[in-house]
C-alpha positions, 0 to 999 in steps of 0.5 A: 297585638291582635292577641291582647286586642282580642283578649281585652276587648270587653274586659270588664264584662269578661271579667264580671262573668268569669267571677260570677261563674267562679263564685256559682261553682264554688256554691255548688260544689260546697252545697253538694258537700254540705247537703248531707251534713245539714240533714244528719245535724238537723233535729227539727227537719230545718236541714232537710227542708234546705237540702231537699231542693238541693236533692231535687236539683242533683235529680235533674242533673244526675241519676243519683244512685246511692250504690254510685254515690259518695257518702257523707255523714252516712247519706249519699250526695246529692249526685253520683261520684262522677258527677261530684268530681265534675262539680268539685273540679269545676271551680278550679277549671274556671279559676285557672281559665280566668288567670290564664286569660288575665296572664295571657292578656298581660303578657307583652305582644309578640311580633308576627311576620307574614 
């Protein structure tokens, strides 16, 4: 009983926060991969204008060493290989935690003796 009450308390707010976090991690991971592509495909500089803030945000989070970064479309990603792995794995972790929370909250309560 205590387990299900603890996990369902504030359920709607927690679901909204989890959903927002999942969307944010998916957008960030997608932007990391799309930035170099946008720059390489742009003929009028619009891609560079859109990717500029992305690379500046990456500079706040990472050292951006080109020798330690994956490349896409001939350009380094906005963050190094280690950070890329973390940011690409984040949506999976958030999604798994959300699914585990939902499954755990729906599980029948167990009796405790004590």
